[in-house]
C-alpha positions in Angstrom: 12.6 8.1 -14.9 15.5 9.6 -12.4 17.7 6.7 -11.1 17.3 7.7 -7.2 17.2 4.8 -5.1 19.8 4.9 -2.3 21.2 1.6 -0.8 24.5 1.0 1.3 26.9 -1.3 0.5 29.7 -3.0 2.7 32.8 -4.8 1.9 34.3 -7.5 3.6 37.2 -6.0 5.1 38.3 -3.3 7.4 37.3 0.6 6.6 34.7 -0.5 4.2 32.4 2.5 3.5 28.7 2.7 2.6 27.9 3.9 -1.0 25.7 5.3 -3.2 23.5 2.9 -5.2 21.4 4.0 -8.1 18.3 2.3 -9.4 16.9 3.1 -12.6 12.7 2.7 -13.2 10.0 3.6 -15.1 6.3 4.0 -14.1 3.4 3.2 -16.2 1.3 6.6 -15.1 -2.1 5.0 -15.8 -1.9 1.9 -13.8 0.8 3.1 -11.4 2.8 -0.3 -12.7 6.1 0.0 -12.0 9.5 -1.5 -14.2 13.1 -1.9 -12.2 15.5 -1.7 -14.9 18.6 -1.7 -13.2 20.6 -0.9 -10.3 24.2 0.6 -10.2 26.8 2.6 -8.5 27.9 4.0 -11.4 25.5 5.1 -13.8 26.7 6.3 -17.2 25.2 7.3 -21.0 26.1 3.5 -22.1 24.7 1.9 -19.2 21.2 3.9 -19.3 20.7 3.2 -22.9 21.2 -0.8 -22.1 18.6 -0.3 -19.7 16.0 1.4 -21.9 16.6 -1.1 -24.5 15.7 -3.7 -22.4 12.6 -2.1 -21.4 11.9 -1.8 -24.8 12.1 -5.3 -25.5 10.1 -6.7 -22.0 7.5 -4.6 -23.1 7.3 -5.2 -27.2 3.9 -3.8 -28.7 3.2 -2.3 -25.5 6.4 0.0 -26.2 3.5 2.5 -28.2 2.1 3.0 -24.9 5.2 5.0 -23.8 4.6 8.0 -26.0 5.9 10.7 -23.5 7.9 10.0 -21.0 8.9 12.2 -18.7 12.7 12.6 -17.7 15.1 14.3 -15.7 18.4 16.2 -16.9 20.5 14.1 -15.2 24.0 13.5 -17.3 23.7 9.6 -17.8 20.5 10.4 -20.4 22.9 11.1 -23.5 21.9 11.4 -27.2 22.2 8.0 -28.0 19.4 7.1 -25.1 17.0 10.0 -26.9 18.0 8.3 -30.5 17.2 4.6 -28.6 13.5 6.1 -27.7 12.8 8.0 -31.0 13.7 5.1 -32.8 11.0 3.5 -31.2 8.7 6.4 -31.9 8.9 7.8 -28.2 9.3 11.3 -27.4 11.2 11.7 -24.2 10.0 14.9 -21.9 12.8 16.5 -20.2 11.7 18.6 -17.3 13.2 21.8 -16.4 16.1 22.3 -14.2 15.9 21.8 -10.6 11.7 21.0 -10.4 11.5 17.6 -8.9 7.9 18.5 -8.7 7.6 18.2 -12.3 8.1 14.5 -12.2 6.2 13.7 -9.1 4.8 10.5 -9.8 8.6 8.9 -9.6 9.8 11.2 -6.9 6.5 10.2 -5.2 7.5 6.4 -5.8 11.2 7.3 -4.2 9.9 8.5 -1.3 7.5 5.3 -1.1 10.2 2.8 -1.8 12.5 4.5 0.9 9.9 4.6 3.5 8.6 0.8 3.1 12.0 -0.6 2.3 15.4 0.9 2.1 15.3 3.0 5.2 14.0 -0.4 7.1 17.1 -2.6 5.8 20.6 -2.7 5.7 21.3 -3.4 1.8 24.9 -5.2 1.5 25.4 -4.4 -1.8 24.1 -4.0 -5.7 22.5 -7.9 -6.1 21.3 -7.4 -2.8 19.4 -4.5 -4.0 18.2 -5.4 -7.0 16.5 -8.6 -5.6 14.9 -6.7 -2.7 13.8 -4.3 -5.1 12.2 -7.3 -7.8 10.5 -8.6 -4.8 9.1 -5.2 -3.9 8.0 -4.6 -7.6 6.0 -8.0 -7.4 4.2 -6.5 -4.1 3.9 -2.8 -5.8 2.6 -4.0 -8.9 0.4 -7.0 -7.7 -0.9 -6.7 -4.2 0.0 -3.2 -2.7 -3.6 -0.7 -3.1 -3.3 2.2 -4.6 -5.6 5.3 -3.7 -5.5 6.5 -7.2 -6.7 3.4 -8.7 -9.2 3.4 -5.6 -7.3 0.8 -3.7 -6.8 -1.3 -6.4 -3.3 -3.0 -7.2 -2.1 -2.2 -11.0 -1.9 -5.7 -11.8 -3.9 -7.3 -9.6 -2.7 -11.1 -8.9 -5.8 -12.3 -6.9 -9.6 -11.2 -6.2 -9.8 -9.1 -3.4 -11.4 -10.9 -0.2 -15.0 -10.6 1.0 -14.0 -10.2 5.0 -17.5 -10.6 6.2 -17.0 -14.2 5.0 -13.9 -14.7 5.1 -10.8 -16.3 7.0 -7.5 -14.3 6.6 -3.7 -15.3 7.2 -1.1 -12.8 7.3 1.8 -13.6 4.5 5.4 -11.8 5.9 6.9 -10.6 2.9 10.9 -9.3 2.7 11.4 -10.8 6.1 8.3 -9.7 7.7 9.0 -6.1 6.4 6.0 -6.0 4.8 3.1 -8.2 5.7 0.2 -9.8 3.1 -3.0 -11.0 3.9 -4.5 -13.8 1.9 -7.6 -16.1 2.4 -7.0 -18.8 4.7 -7.2 -23.0 3.7 
């Protein structure tokens, strides 16, 4: 669960410079569902612990399915972070130092988000990045096909159309950055 989505933030005055923003996310590997937990410019231990607490509350009874989350060795994952997960019966697995391939699902998600969204638009701040990532997560979880799931989305929000008998219309998402297709009326 490495927080690593990059964005740009600009101020209203002269001399405003871009700054790095971090996104804390979790992936359910079996279903490929993504949870965007938070965005900040300054990730630290208390912030990461609060994001984990929020995830556990959102998952409710399904938290037991997260038995072994994989995370990197970043400094914001403190003892309180691990203790919170341990209290819920979850053992966090730390990847070896300097081995991003050990957390390949997270690294692939970061690459996907960068190529499909953040490399194609100017992010104006934390709030804007939060909105963009929330919209993208809805699409990623509800409509985006995944090869590892036989081109099915993690949680389909509509049935697949039979293209031989249906008319299809295009629906732009994120201002036309991404296009979705659905049955025409």
